N, C-alpha and C positions, 0 to 999 in steps of 0.2 A: 180315612175314606175306604169303603169297601172296594176291592179291586174291580168288581163288576160295575162300579159307578165311575171309574176313572176312564174318561174318553180316550186317553193316550194309550191304553192297554187293549190290544186286539188278541183275545184269548179264545181258545177252542180246545175241546178234548179229542178232536180228530184233525188230521191233515187233509188238505184238498185232494180229491181223487186225481186231479190233473197236476202233475208236479210243476207245470209252467206257472201255476198260481201260488207257488210257495213265496213266502216273504223273502226279501233280499236285504243284505247288509252291504253298505258301500261307503266310500268317503271321498269320492272325486278322483282318487288315484287307482283304487282297486275295488272290485265289487264281485259278489257271488250270490247265487240263490242258496238259501239255507239247505244244508244236506246235499247240495249239488256237487258233482265231481269235478267241475271246472270253475275257474274264476277268470276275470278279465282285467287287464291293466290298461289304464287310459293311454291312448296313443300307440298301442301295440297291435298292429294289424298284420295279416299275412295274406298273400294272394294278389295277383295283378288286377287290372281294371276288369270288371265283370264278375270277379270272384273274391275281391278284397273283402275281408271280414275281420272281426275281432279275433285275435289269436287265442286259442284255448290254452290256459295254463292249468295244470293239474292242481286240485285243491286239497291240501292236507286237512281241511275242515270237514271233509266228507266222511264224517264219523257218526254212526248211530250208537247210542248207549242203551244197554239193556240191563236192568236189575235182575241178577241171577237168583230166582226164587223157584222152589219146587211148586209152590202154589201161587199162581199169578192171578187168581180170580179176584182178589181184593185190591189189585194194583190200579191206582188212579193215574191217568195220563193227562198232562196239560201242556199246551203249546201256546206261548205268549210272545207276541211282538210288542216290546216296550218302546214305543216311539219317543217317549220322553228321554229315556236313557240311551236309546239308539242301539239296542241289542235284542237278540232272540233267545228265549229260554225254553228248554224242554224239561219239564219236571215229572218225576215218577215218585209216587208216594204210597205207602201203606201204613198200617198202624204204628210200626216201630221205626221206620226209616224214610227219609226223603233224599232223592238223588236229583240234582239239577245240572243241566248242561247249558252253558251260556256261550253264544257265538257273537262275535263283533268284528267290524272293521274299524280300527281305532280312528277316532275323529281328529285328534290333535297330533298323532304320529301316523300319518297316512301310509307309511310303508309297512305297517304292522296289522296283522289280523291275529285273533286269539280265540281259543276255546278254553273255558274254565269248567272243570268238573268238580262238583262239591257233593259230598255224602255226609248226611247228618242223621244220627240216631236219636230216638226219643228217650231211651233208657240206657245207661252205662253202668257197669259193663254188660256185654251181651255177646251173642255169637258173632264171629267174623262175617262181614258183609262183602260180597264180591259183585263187581260191576263188569259186564262184558262190553268191550269196545269193538265195534265192527266197522272197519275202514274200507272204503272203496277206492282209496287213493292209489294211483300208480304213477311213478315218476316219468311219464311219457306224454307226448302231445303230437297230434297230427299236423301241428302248425309250427312247432319250434323244435329244432334239433338239439334236444337236451343231452347233456353228458354229465357224469358225476364230477363233483368237485370235492375238495377235502372237507371232512367234518369240521364243524366250528362250534366250540363251547357246548358240546353235546347235541348239536343240531346237524342234520343231514343237509347236503348242499348239491343242487344241480344247477346247470346254467346252459344257455344256448341262444342262438340267433333265430329269428323267424326265417322260414324257408324261402319265401318269395317276396321281393319288394313290391310295394304298391305300384310304382312306376319303374321302368328300366333305369337302373343306376340309382334308384331311391334308397332310403335308409332301410336297414334290416335290424330292428331293435334287438338288443340283448336283454334277456331276463335272467337274473340270479335269484334263486329261491332257496332259502334256508328255513328249516322247520324242525320242530321237536317231534320225533316220531312217537306216536301213542302205542303203548303196549296192548296186547290182546285183552288184558283184564287188569283191574285194580281192586285192592281190598282195603276195607276199613277194619283194623285190628279189633279184637275183642275189648281191649282196654281203651280204645279211642271213642270219643263222642262225636268227632267230626274230622274230616280231612278234605283238603282242597288241592287239586292239581291244575296247572295251567300249561297249555300247549300253544307254543308261539310260532307264528309264520312271519317271515320278513321277505319282502320283494324289493329289488332295485335293479338298476341297469349296469351296475358294476359290483364286483366282489367286495370291494372296500366299503361301498355304501351299504350293501346288504349286511355285511358283518357289523358295521357300526350300528345299524338299526336293530339288528338282533341283540347286540350287547345292550343297547338302550332299553329294549323290551325286557331283557333279563333283569336289568337294574330296577325297572318299574315293578316287576314281579317281586323282587327281593324286598322292596320298600312297601309292598302292599298297595301300590298306587296305579297299577295298570288299568283296572276297571274304573276306579274313582276318577282318574284323570280323563278318561274317555267320557264318563258321565258329566263331568264339569264342562267339558268342551261342548257337549250337546246342550247343557243348561244355558251356556252363553249364547248358543245359536237360537234356542227357543226364546230367550229373553228379548231377542231382536225382532220377533215375528209372531206375537201372540194374536190369534184370531179366536175370539170367544163369541159363540152364537147361542143365544137363549132361544132354543128351538127344539124340535124333535131330535133325539140322539143321533139318528143316521146322518143328518147334515153336519153336525159337529164332528163326528168321527170321520166323515168323508173329507172334510177340510183338513183335519189333522193328518190323515193318511196321505193326502196329496202333498202337503208340505213336507212330511217326513221323507217320502220317496224322492221328491225334487231336491231337497237339501242334501240327502244322501249322495246325490250325484255330483255335488259341488265340492270343491276343496275347502280346507279350513279357512276361517276368517283371517288368520294371520298368514303372512306371506310364506310360501313354500318354495322348495328348490326344484320342483318338477313342473313341467310345462303342461298346463291343463289341456286336455284333448277334446273339449267341446261336449255338448249334450246331444245324445242320440235319442231317437223316439222311445226306446225301451231301456235306456239307462246303461250303466256300466256292467250290470250283471248279465245282460243279454247281448245278442249280436253275433252268435255263431254263424258259421257258413250256411247261407240259405235261410236264416231265421232273423226275425226282428230287424229287418232292413239292414242286416249285416253289421249293425253297430255304427252306421254312417251318420253324419250330421247333416240335417236338412234345414229348411225354413222353420221347421218345428221348434228349433232352438230359439230363433230370433223373434218369432211372432207369437208362439204359444207358451213356451216355458219362461222366457226372459222377463215379461212384464211383472209377474209377482215377485221375482227375485229383485228387480230394480227398485220396486217400491220399498222393500225392507232393507236390502243389502247392496247399496251402490258399489261397494268394494268387490262383491262377488259378480255383480253385473259387469264391472270393468274387466274382471277376469274372463268372462264370456266373450266380451268384445275383443280382448287380446287374442283369443283363438282366431278370430277373423283376421286380425292384423298379422298374425303369424303365417296365415295361409295366403297372404297377398301375392307372393311370387307365383303360386299355383293359379290364382285367379287371373293374373296377367297372362299366364300361359293359355288359359281357357279362352280368354278374349282373342288372343292372337290366332288361336286355332279356328276361330270363327271369322277371321279376317277383320276384326274390329279393334278399336282402341280401348285403352283403360283396363279395367278389371271386370271379370265375369265370375262371380262366385259359383262354385260347383253346386249343382242341384243335390248331389250326394258327395260329401267331402269326408276325407279321413285325416291323414297327417299332412300331406304335401299341399292340399288345397286343389289339386288337379281333379278333374271329373272322374269319379269312380262308379257312377251309376251303371248297373248292368244293361239298361235299355237306353240307347243313344238318344231317343227322341226327347226324353225329359231334360237331359243336359243341354240339348240344343234349343228347346222351345220354352221350358218353364223358367223363363228369365226373370220373373217377378222376384226371384230370390235376391237379386241385387237390391231392389227397392226395400225388401224386408230387412236386409242387413243394414242398409242406410237408415231406415226408420228407427232401428234399435239404437244406433249411435245418436240420432237426433233426440230421442227420448232421454237418453243418458245426459246429454248436455242440458236439456231443459230442466231436468230434475235436480241436477247437481251444480250446473254452471262451472264444471271442471274443464277449463280450456286446455289444461296441461296434456290431457290424453290426445288432443288434436294437434297442439303446437309442438309437442315433444314425443308423444307416445305412439305415433303412427296412425292416429285416427283421421287426420286430414288426408293422408295418402289413400285411405279407404274411400272417403267421401269424394275426393277429387277423381279417383279412378272410376268410381261408379258413374259420376257425371260425364266423364269422358266416354264411357261405354254407351250410355244412353244417347249422347250426342252423335255417336257414329252409328247407332242402331236405328234411329228414326229416319223416315223419309218424308219429303215435303209433298203434300197433296195439293196440287195447284187448283183443282176444281173446288175443293172445300176450304182452301186457305188454312190448312192446319197440318200438323205433323202426325204421321201415322207410325204405329209399330205393328208390323205385319208378321204373319207366320209364327204365332206363339201358342202355347198351351196355358190356359188360365189355371187358377187353383182348382177349378172344376175340371178334373182330368178325364171326364167323359168326352171332352172336346179337344181337338188339337188343330194346329195349322190355321188358326183363326186370326182375323185382323182386329186390332184395337180392342183387346180385352180390357174391359172397363177397370178392373182392379190393377192389371199390369200398368196401364197408362196412368192411372191416378197415383200409384206408388212411384212411378218414374217421375211424374210431375213434382211430387213431394221431394224426391231425392234431389232433383235439380234446383228447386227453390232453397232447400237446406244447404246445398253446396254454395249457392250464391251468398246466402246469409252468413255462413261460416267463413267464407273467404273474406268478407268484409270485416268480420270480427278479428280475423287473423291478419288484417291489413295486407291482404293479397288480392290484387284486382282480379275478379272472376272474368273468364271469357264471356263476351256479350251474348254468345249463342246459348249459354245455359239459361239465362233469363228468358230469352226469346222462345226457346223450346218449351220451357215450363209454362209460359203464358199461352202458347198456341198448340200444345199437344191436344189431340182429340180425346175427350172423355165422353163416350157415348151416352146420350140422354134423349129420351122421347118426350118432347115438350107437350104433346097432346095428351098422352096417358100418364105423364108425370112419373116416370120411373126410369131406372138405368138398365138398358139392355146389357146382357153379360158381355156381348161383343157385337161387332158389325154383322148383321144378318141373323142374329139370334132369333129363333122362333119361339114365341111364348108357348109354354107347355112342355118344352123339351126338358127332360130330366137333368138334374144337377147332382154331381157326386157329393159335394161338401160345400161348406161356407165359402162364398166367393163375393158376389155383389154386396152382401150385407157387411163385409169387412170395410166398405167405404165409410160407413157411419162410425164404426168402432172396429179396429183401433185407429184407422187413418184420420178420422175427424174431418172427412171431406165435406165441404160446405153444401148443405141442402136443407130444404124446409122440412118441418115435421111431417107434412103430407107426403113428400117424396120418400122420406125415410120409412114411413108406414107402408107405402105402396111397395117398396122394395122388399120389406119383410113379408108382407102378405102374399106377394107374388111367388117368392122363391121358397118360402117355408114348405108348402105342400109339394113342391117339385123336387125337393132335396131327398136323395135316396135314404130311406129309413134304416137301411143296413150300412150307411156310410160311417166314416170314422168318428170317434167319440167327441172330438173337440168341437164339432160343428154346432151342436145344440147350445153350447155355451154362448156362442156369438149371437144366435137368435134370441136367447134369453136376455143378454145385455141390451140388445136393440129394443125389445119390448119393454124392459124396465126403464130404459131411457125415455120412452114415450108414456110412462106411467100406466101401462097396461099390464098390471100385476098378474092377472090370471093367465095371460098368454105367456108371460115370462116364466112363471112357475111351471107351466106345462112343459116348456122346453127344458128347464132345469131338471125336472123329474126324469126325463129321458136319460140323463147322464147316469142315473143310479143303475140302469140296466147293464152298464159296462163295468160295474164294480164287482169283483169276484171275492167271495168270502172264503175263509174268515179273516184274511190279512189285508183286505181292501186293495188288492192288486187290480189295476185296470186292464181290461182287454180292449184292443182297438175297435172290435165289432161286438155287437150285442150278443152274438151266439158264441162268444169266447174265442173266435178266430182272429187272425192277424197278430200284430205285435202285442206282447204282454208286458206288464209293468209300464203301460203306455203313458209316459210322462206328458206327451202332447195333449191327450185327453184331460189329464190332471191339470195341466196349465190352463186349458180352456175353462174347466170347471172353477178353478180358483179365481179366474178373471170375472166370473159371474158374481162371486162374493165380494171381491176387492174393487171391482169397477162397475158392476151392475147394481147391487144393493146400495152402494155408497155414492155412485155417480162420480167417482174419482176420474178426472181427466188431467193428464199432464200436458199443459199448454206452454207456449213459449215464455210467458211471463207470470204464470200462476199455476197452482195446483187447485183445480176446481172440484167441488163436490155438490151433489144434488140427490139426497138419499131417497130411496124407495124401498120400504120394508113390507113384505107380505104379512098376512094376518098371523101366520104361525111363527113369526120371528118377533119377539117383543123387544129384543135388545141385541145390538151388534157392537162389540168392542174390538177395535183394531189398534194395537199398540206397536210402536216402533216405526211408523211411517217416516221415511227420510225426505226432507225437502230443504235444499239450499244449506246443507250443513247442520240441520236441526233434526231432532227426533220428536215426532208428534204422536200423541195418543188421542184416538177418536172414540167417542161413544155415540152411537146412533140409536134413536128410538123414534116412535111415532110422534112423540111430543117435541122432540128437539135434538140438537147436536151439541155435544160438549167436546171442546178441543183443549188439550193441555200441551204446552211446550215442555216436554219431559226432560230433555237435556240438549246441550249443544254437541253436535257431532261434526268433526272435521275442522280444519284450520281456517276455512274460508266461509264460516257461517254468516248468515244474514239475519238482521232483525226482521221479524215477520209481523204481519197484521192480517186479520180476518175481515173480509169485506162482503157484506150482504149484497147480492146482485140486484135485487129489486129496489132497495132503498139507497144503496150506495154507502150505508153506514159502515164506518171503519172502527175495528176494535184491536188494539195492540195485543200481541201475544207475549206475555212475560213469563220467565222461567218459573214453572211450578204452579202457575195461577190458572185455574180452569176458566174458560170462556164458553158460555152457553148461549145458543141462538136457536131460533125456530128451525124446524126441519124443512128448510127450503134451500134454494140454490145460493151458493156462496163460493168464495175463493180465498185461498191463502196466497199471499204475495209478499214480496220484500217491502219493507218500509222505504219511503223516499230517501231516507238518510243512509241507506245501505249502499255499499260499493256497487257501481254498475258493472255489467258484463261488457 
């Protein structure tokens, strides 16, 4: 295949003028912008509440390579992000020599980063070839008190603790950094046809761990397996999440780019010995002081980034949920600070789970975050039926704590005979201190109902008030105009910052007629700030596709492309390039259009539903590796029909499945390796009656 035809290769002969839009390499533990002078380690923050941010760690990979030639006029430059291999390469070539610099954060050995420099000549022997290495690395940080340690196996060593804990008495993580120092220049001898040098970086929280990882990296270099093992790990990852779109190239590349950056922010598929620090809006590579939301974790993780991960990788989804479980103590502290029971997850969270948002109002009022977290746990259970996370892994404590919080946060409205939630900020952050935010109340209702259902599954009697509140909480609705006001007293025509009411239909699946769904979309679409954050348009697109209004859905999807910055498909939060960069939140919203909009996938309590809608410029959509009840499913959608293949059994508690057509009720068993083809209409995947019950 010509490299120009490979959608996994993002190639350019120039770099973006704004370094914020440089490609990134990461692996869930450490991340950096290519050629950037800092990197970040998951869970390593410095600064107290209000200034808590990802701690800058100096990056030994901040090296620019220059081929030393008197005449550089014929020198060709090429910069390539290979999303399939998970690395970035800068190549310089002329008639007689090629120099390539490859940078990566190792996928299966997450404590390691590496830079490989390779020089190859076309004719041997020849003149010696010299390559200059210009490093901007300095072993210092404004966030970590580094001091030198003893050299180790040819590597330099610094170590230090973060300067300021997140909360008084909180942890001050230690970072040990061992790296191979690059020389000022390297030469290919006249008698050599090629040469390769590898520069290794190892990070860990102890000297022993850093030394062990560095030794492991040296052994991989010695065996020639450092880059191949990394590539194999990425191949395994891609094998679980192939999305092939027969459409104009920009859509396919946008999907691949979003998946690459999202997967880069997650740990390896196999268990690791580090505690995953959650997904922040701009990923691990960003989050310095005052930038990119400081590297904090928001609802962005649970509502926007999590659904595509869950669909393909339940084990990684479980890792994301474990981050919330790990921060339970901090969430309990937040609730107590508000004088309430249960747990209140921070609007902005770092390591402890205590609120670290610089502006107090968001932590106090944007409490829908609790429902967002709970909904992520609910979706996990419905897709996997993995009760162990709840019975043994801390999931029940999360769901119970959220239900207790809502129960203590509502107030009874005698006049309307309903429960109110007052004084909140909805997802639409143009408004605050409102009563009965429709999204907040709907997601609270969902949380309480899920808590009741889960308690019954776990054979734990739920408090009666959970069901009562869920049944009687107010969800604002105008029966005359048949739409959902955003909150009590909302004035039609008021501007909206971002997706809010439209989230009722998807992802929440709040019951409503097609007429009401259409009215909500039609009302709020023109009122939503066109300069708002990137993820918004994806939710409008999903809504219109659900209603089979393809032109309106595609119009919303096209807006997303305005946030993609070339040449490496880095998303910006806002269309003018401002706001957070490498904006995973927007990427997650975009992926949901493809994975839940075009396909109509819906994760329900007892089934995985689909109802495809493909626009004219997409002839074929293939999604492989969808996980459901311990099975891996491959789907092919076209305008003529849908083909489903049970590709393999995944997980110890897999269920026998069947496909049921919604209109006719016809049932077709799914047998391993046997394609089942049906018309392009609504259907569902569910377990066969003989399968074990939840």
